[in-house]
C-alpha positions in Angstrom: 73.8 76.9 130.5 71.6 77.1 133.9 72.8 78.8 136.9 72.5 77.0 139.7 73.1 78.0 143.5 74.5 75.0 146.0 75.6 75.8 149.2 79.0 75.1 149.0 79.5 76.4 145.2 77.5 77.3 142.3 76.6 74.8 139.3 77.0 76.1 135.8 75.4 73.6 135.4 75.9 72.2 131.3 75.0 68.4 131.0 77.7 67.0 128.7 80.3 67.4 131.3 77.7 67.6 134.3 79.0 64.3 136.3 75.1 64.2 138.6 74.1 63.2 135.4 76.7 60.3 134.7 74.2 57.6 136.4 71.4 57.9 133.4 72.7 56.4 129.9 71.3 60.3 128.5 72.0 63.5 129.1 69.1 65.5 127.7 70.3 69.2 126.7 67.6 70.1 128.3 68.4 68.3 131.5 68.5 69.8 134.8 70.7 69.1 137.5 70.3 65.5 139.9 71.6 67.4 143.2 71.5 64.4 145.8 74.6 63.1 143.0 75.9 66.4 143.5 80.2 66.7 143.4 80.5 70.6 143.4 85.1 69.2 144.2 84.3 67.4 141.5 82.5 68.5 138.5 83.5 71.0 136.1 80.8 72.5 136.3 81.1 73.7 140.0 82.7 77.6 140.9 83.5 77.4 144.2 84.4 81.4 145.5 85.2 81.9 149.2 81.9 83.0 149.8 81.1 79.6 150.2 84.0 78.5 152.9 81.4 78.6 156.1 79.1 76.1 153.9 82.1 73.9 153.0 83.7 73.7 156.1 80.6 73.2 157.8 80.2 69.6 156.1 83.3 69.1 157.0 82.9 69.9 160.2 79.2 67.5 160.6 81.8 65.0 158.3 84.3 64.9 161.8 81.3 64.7 164.0 79.9 61.7 162.0 83.6 59.9 162.5 83.4 60.5 165.9 79.7 59.3 167.5 78.1 56.4 165.4 80.1 52.7 165.5 81.2 52.9 162.1 82.6 50.2 159.7 86.1 50.6 158.0 84.3 51.3 154.5 82.2 54.0 156.5 85.4 55.7 158.5 87.1 55.7 154.7 84.0 57.6 153.0 83.8 60.1 155.4 87.7 60.8 155.8 87.8 60.4 151.5 85.0 63.7 152.2 86.3 65.5 154.5 90.0 65.8 152.3 88.0 66.3 149.2 86.4 69.8 150.5 89.4 70.9 152.0 91.0 70.5 149.5 87.4 72.2 147.2 87.7 74.8 150.1 91.9 75.6 149.6 91.4 76.3 145.8 88.8 78.6 146.0 89.0 81.6 144.1 89.8 84.9 145.2 87.2 88.0 143.7 88.5 89.9 141.2 89.8 93.1 142.3 
């Protein structure tokens, strides 16, 4: 298992459960994360902590901005609203630091 730092969370990469590898026919144990397929709100390898909240808020803000500055199809608007909701849930479920 490898730890990879993401802006919106940490990835404790385990190939057998990594959602980023779901498009590959078979994931070898030595496989690496596919960062452009990362789904930190859904992946069991993801760990989100309070220090990730500012980055998550930036993702939410960017998605909200896209909703206002571009003519979008209904599918694109739906995808952005879904991303906003997933990021909100992820932010709200961030683990509190151990004391």
